C-alpha positions in Angstrom: 71.8 10.3 -7.2 69.0 8.4 -9.3 70.1 4.9 -10.5 68.1 3.7 -12.9 66.2 0.4 -12.0 66.7 -2.7 -13.7 64.2 -3.4 -16.4 61.6 -4.9 -15.3 59.9 -8.4 -16.8 57.4 -7.6 -19.1 53.8 -7.7 -16.7 51.4 -10.6 -17.1 48.3 -7.4 -17.4 49.0 -3.7 -18.3 50.0 -1.7 -15.9 49.5 2.5 -15.7 52.6 4.4 -14.8 52.3 8.2 -14.3 54.8 10.7 -14.7 55.0 14.1 -13.9 55.8 16.3 -16.5 55.8 20.0 -14.6 52.8 22.0 -14.4 51.2 25.5 -16.3 50.2 28.4 -13.3 46.6 29.4 -13.7 45.8 31.3 -16.1 42.4 33.6 -16.9 38.6 30.7 -16.5 37.4 33.1 -19.3 40.4 31.2 -21.8 38.8 27.8 -21.2 34.5 29.3 -21.6 33.2 30.4 -17.9 32.9 33.7 -16.7 35.4 35.3 -14.3 34.1 34.4 -10.4 31.8 30.7 -11.8 35.6 28.8 -11.4 38.4 29.1 -9.6 41.6 29.9 -11.4 43.9 26.8 -10.0 47.1 25.5 -11.8 47.3 22.3 -14.2 49.3 19.6 -14.3 51.0 18.5 -17.2 50.9 14.5 -16.8 52.8 11.4 -18.5 52.4 8.7 -18.8 53.3 5.0 -19.9 51.6 1.9 -19.9 53.7 -1.1 -19.9 51.4 -4.4 -21.7 52.8 -7.6 -22.2 53.4 -7.8 -25.3 54.9 -4.1 -25.8 54.8 -0.8 -24.1 53.1 2.6 -24.7 54.2 5.9 -24.1 50.9 8.3 -24.0 51.4 12.0 -24.1 54.8 13.6 -23.6 55.5 17.2 -21.5 54.9 20.2 -21.1 58.8 20.9 -21.4 61.8 19.2 -23.3 63.7 16.9 -20.4 67.0 18.7 -22.0 65.8 22.1 -20.7 64.9 21.0 -17.6 67.7 22.1 -15.0 68.7 20.6 -11.9 68.2 23.1 -9.5 64.7 23.4 -10.9 63.7 20.0 -8.8 62.0 18.5 -11.3 62.4 15.2 -12.6 63.4 14.5 -16.8 60.5 12.2 -17.8 63.4 10.4 -18.5 64.7 10.4 -15.3 61.6 9.0 -14.4 61.3 6.3 -16.6 64.2 5.5 -15.6 63.2 5.0 -12.2 61.5 2.3 -13.2 63.0 0.8 -15.4 62.3 1.8 -19.4 64.0 4.1 -21.3 63.0 5.5 -24.8 64.4 2.7 -26.7 62.4 0.3 -25.0 58.8 1.9 -26.0 56.7 -0.2 -28.4 54.4 2.8 -29.5 54.2 6.6 -29.1 50.8 7.4 -29.3 49.8 11.3 -28.3 46.5 12.7 -26.8 47.7 16.8 -29.1 49.6 18.6 -30.8 50.0 21.0 -28.2 53.3 21.9 -26.9 51.9 20.6 -23.5 51.6 16.9 -25.2 54.8 16.3 -27.3 57.9 18.1 -25.5 60.2 14.9 -25.8 58.8 13.7 -28.7 61.6 13.8 -30.8 63.3 10.9 -28.1 60.8 8.3 -28.7 61.2 8.2 -32.7 62.4 4.2 -32.9 58.7 3.6 -31.7 56.2 3.2 -33.9 53.9 7.0 -34.4 50.1 5.4 -33.4 48.0 9.5 -34.5 45.3 10.1 -36.5 46.0 11.3 -39.9 43.9 14.6 -39.6 46.1 15.2 -36.3 49.7 14.5 -38.6 48.2 16.9 -40.8 48.4 19.7 -39.0 51.4 18.9 -37.1 53.6 18.8 -40.6 51.9 21.4 -42.5 53.0 24.8 -44.1 51.1 26.1 -41.9 51.7 25.3 -38.6 48.7 26.7 -35.6 48.7 28.5 -32.5 50.1 26.0 -29.0 52.2 23.9 -31.1 55.9 23.4 -31.1 57.4 21.9 -34.2 60.7 21.2 -32.9 59.2 18.6 -30.1 58.4 16.4 -32.6 60.0 17.0 -35.9 61.8 13.7 -35.4 58.9 11.8 -36.1 58.2 13.0 -39.8 60.2 10.1 -40.3 59.2 7.2 -38.2 57.2 4.3 -38.2 53.7 5.4 -38.6 50.1 4.2 -38.3 47.6 6.6 -39.2 44.2 5.9 -38.0 41.5 7.7 -39.9 38.5 9.2 -37.7 39.2 5.9 -36.3 39.6 3.9 -33.3 42.0 1.1 -32.4 43.4 -1.3 -30.0 47.0 -1.2 -29.3 48.0 -4.7 -28.5 44.7 -6.2 -29.5 43.0 -7.4 -26.4 40.8 -4.8 -26.1 43.2 -3.5 -23.1 44.6 -0.5 -24.1 42.6 1.2 -27.0 43.3 4.6 -28.4 39.4 6.2 -29.8 38.9 9.3 -31.3 37.7 11.9 -29.7 38.1 15.0 -32.8 37.5 18.6 -31.3 39.6 20.2 -29.1 42.6 19.3 -32.3 42.1 18.2 -35.4 42.6 14.7 -34.6 42.2 14.4 -30.5 42.0 11.6 -28.9 41.4 9.7 -25.9 42.9 6.4 -24.2 41.5 4.0 -23.2 43.0 1.1 -20.5 41.2 -1.8 -19.0 42.7 -2.7 -16.7 43.1 -6.5 -14.5 42.8 -5.6 -10.6 42.3 -1.3 -11.0 39.4 -1.1 -13.1 38.5 0.8 -16.2 40.3 3.9 -16.8 40.0 6.7 -19.7 42.6 9.0 -19.7 40.7 12.5 -21.3 43.8 14.3 -22.9 42.1 17.2 -23.4 38.4 16.3 -23.6 37.8 18.5 -20.8 40.7 20.8 -18.7 38.2 21.8 -16.1 35.8 19.3 -14.3 33.1 21.9 -14.2 33.4 21.5 -17.5 31.3 18.9 -17.5 28.0 19.7 -15.9 28.4 24.1 -17.4 29.1 22.3 -20.9 31.5 24.9 -20.8 34.8 24.9 -24.0 38.1 26.6 -23.6 38.6 30.3 -26.8 41.1 28.0 -28.9 39.1 25.0 -29.4 39.5 23.7 -32.8 36.0 23.0 -33.6 33.2 23.5 -31.2 30.9 21.6 -32.6 32.8 18.4 -33.0 34.5 18.1 -29.6 30.5 19.1 -28.0 29.5 15.2 -30.1 33.1 13.4 -28.9 32.3 15.2 -25.2 29.2 12.5 -26.3 30.3 9.7 -27.7 33.3 9.1 -25.0 30.2 9.8 -22.1 28.4 7.2 -23.7 31.4 5.1 -24.1 32.3 6.6 -20.2 28.6 4.8 -19.1 28.7 1.4 -21.7 32.3 0.8 -20.0 31.7 1.9 -16.6 35.1 3.5 -16.7 36.8 6.2 -14.2 37.6 9.4 -16.7 41.0 11.1 -16.0 40.9 14.6 -17.1 44.8 15.2 -17.5 45.1 18.6 -16.6 43.3 18.6 -13.0 45.4 19.0 -10.4 43.0 17.6 -7.4 42.7 14.1 -9.5 46.6 13.3 -9.7 47.4 14.6 -6.1 45.2 11.7 -5.3 47.1 9.2 -8.2 49.4 6.8 -7.6 52.8 8.3 -8.8 55.6 6.3 -10.5 57.2 4.1 -9.2 53.3 2.9 -7.7 51.4 1.8 -10.7 47.6 1.1 -11.5 47.5 -2.5 -13.1 
C-alpha cells in the first residue's frame, strides 16, 4: 500500500522531481520525418515534472492518460500517487504550465485548475478554438478555461522572478509551444525541451515530424534554443527520449 509522504518544507533552492506518466509504443519513423531504416523505431516515455521552489511549486506537463483511467492491474502509478509519495497534492501546485496542447501532455490538466496556468496566447487560443486541431483532447483541460491564467504573447517568463525557473517561447510544433529552463544549485543548468525534438537524431539530421504545426517556426525555435543552450551551458532533456529517462533520477529522488 502506498502512503503519502509528509508534506515537505519549501526547499532552499529549486528541486526537480521526475515522474513516469506513461509510454507510447513505437510508431513509424516516417511520422517524424525520417526515411525507413534511417533510425530505429523506439518507444517514447511520457514524463511529467514537478519543480519545487522556495516561493511555490510548478507542474510541467501532466501526462498521457488521465489518472481516473489508469487501472490498478496495469502496474502504472497515477500522477497523483507519484506526487503524494513525495508529499504533494494538486492543491499544493502554484503554477501549471505545459509544453504544448498535444494530448500526451495534458491528460491530468483539470486536476490543476486551482493553480495559475501559464500559457502562450496562441496556444490558449488554439486550445479553445471552435475548430480543435489534431492530437488534442479538450476534455482533459476544459477546466482551465475558467482558471486563473498568466497569458504570454510569444514571450519568455521568469516564473519566480529569480532566473532559476524560466519558461521560454519555442513555437512551431504547436502555435505556442514552450520549453523550461532550470538553474539548479548542484546539478547545473537543465532545459526541459518538450517536443522541440522527439528523437536525438533530429538534431543532426534536421528532420521534423509530419504533424508539425509550422516547420519554419520550429526551425527558428530550434536555432534560438540551441544558441541559448550554448550560452547557458545547459543540458537538454528531450522529454520523450526513453534512453535519457532511464539514466535519470526519478522521484522520490530529485535534482537540485
